N, C-alpha and C positions, 0 to 999 in steps of 0.2 A: 935501442930496445924499448926503453921507458916510453918515448913518444909514440911508438907504433902501438904499444899496449894501451897508452891512454886514449888514443884515437879509436882503437878497436873497441875498447870498453864504452867510451862515449858514443860512438856511432851506433853500436849494437843495441844500446838502450831503446833506440827508436823501434827496433824491430821487437823488442820486448814488450814495449808499451803498446804498441799496435796489436800484437797478439793478444795481450791481456784485454784490450778493449774489445776486440772481436769476439773473444771467448766469453767474456762477461755478458755482452750484448746477446750472443747466441744462447747461452746458458739461461738468460732472463726470459728471451721470447719463448724458449721450448718449455721452460717450467711454466710460464704463464699459460701456454696452451695446452698443458697437461701431457705433453709428449714424454714417454718413457725413454730413459738413455739405453741406446743400443751399443754393441761393440763398435761399430763404425762411428758412432758418435764421440767416442773416447779419443779420437785422433787429434782433434783440435786442442782439447785440454793437455793432451799428452805433449804435443809440440810446444805448447807454451810452457809447460813445466820443463821440458828440456832446455828451451831458450833461456829460462830464468837460471837453470843451473850452469849453463855455459857461461852466462853473465857473472854468475857468482865465482866461477873459477878464474876468470879474467880478473875479476876485483881482488880475489884473494892474492893472486900472483902481484898485481899492482900494489896491494897493502904492504907487502914485505920489500918492495923496491922503491916505493915513492918517498920522496923528500918530505912530503907533507905529513907523513906519519912518523911521530917522534915520540919516543917514550922517555920522558924527562919530567922533572919536578914541576916545571912551568907549562907543561901541555895544556892543562885544564884552564890556565889563564888566557891563553891565546885562542880566539874563536875559530880561526882556520885550522890549526893543528888539532883542536878538540873535536872540530866537525870530522875530519878525516881519520883521526886515530880512534874516535869512541862512537860519535853519533851516526855517521854514515853506515859503517860496517855493522853495527848493532841493529839499526832499523832495517837494512837489507837483509841480513839473516833471519830476522824475525819474519819479515815478508815472505821470504822464500820457504821457510818452514811452514807458514801458514798455506801457502799455495800448494806445497807438497801434502800436507794433511788433507787439504780440500780435495786433490785428485785422488788420493787414497780412499777417502770416504765415499766419494762419488762412485769410484770403481767398485766398491764393496756392495753399496746400497743401490746402484744403478739409478741415482737420483740426480737431478740438476742442481738442487739446493745448495749442496756443499760446494760445487764448483762456483756458483754465482756468489755465495757468502765469503768463502775464503779467498777466492781470487780478487774480489772487490776490496776486500780489507787489505789484501797484499798489495794491490794497486795504489791504494791511497797511502800506504805506508812507503811505498817506492816513490811516489810523486813528492811526498814530503821529504825524503832523504836524498833526493837528487840535487846535486850542486848546481842549480840553474845559474846562468851567467848573470841574472839580475840580483843574485844573493851575494855577489862579490866574493866568491870562494875560490877564485883562480881557475875556473872551469868554463869551457865555451859550449856552443851549441853542438859541436861534433868533436 
């Protein structure tokens, strides 16, 4: 079960990253050209929002069953345990909250600016907090 969830969480990140990049580029180009947000334009940011929340659910399940997450006195001394127990989850939750706020503000204001701004900040936080293989945190590309 743990391995299946790890691979699902790790593989689904590529879908989330792709959707975020496409949404940010779309929001930037539509904002630059002065196009107002219509109801059919809200689908891509909504799908991106849904994908990030699915990824969060997978991550939360993993958080509670992962051997890397340890609540002990020496957790903060070990960079691997600290990353998974504190840093990864904290930054990911902040990123997903920002993406959610961006979608909510854009929906109310019918403007592309919140989608672009909040989703971009969310993407940056997500990229920072992914355990890329070159960071030697025990994770692979998939």
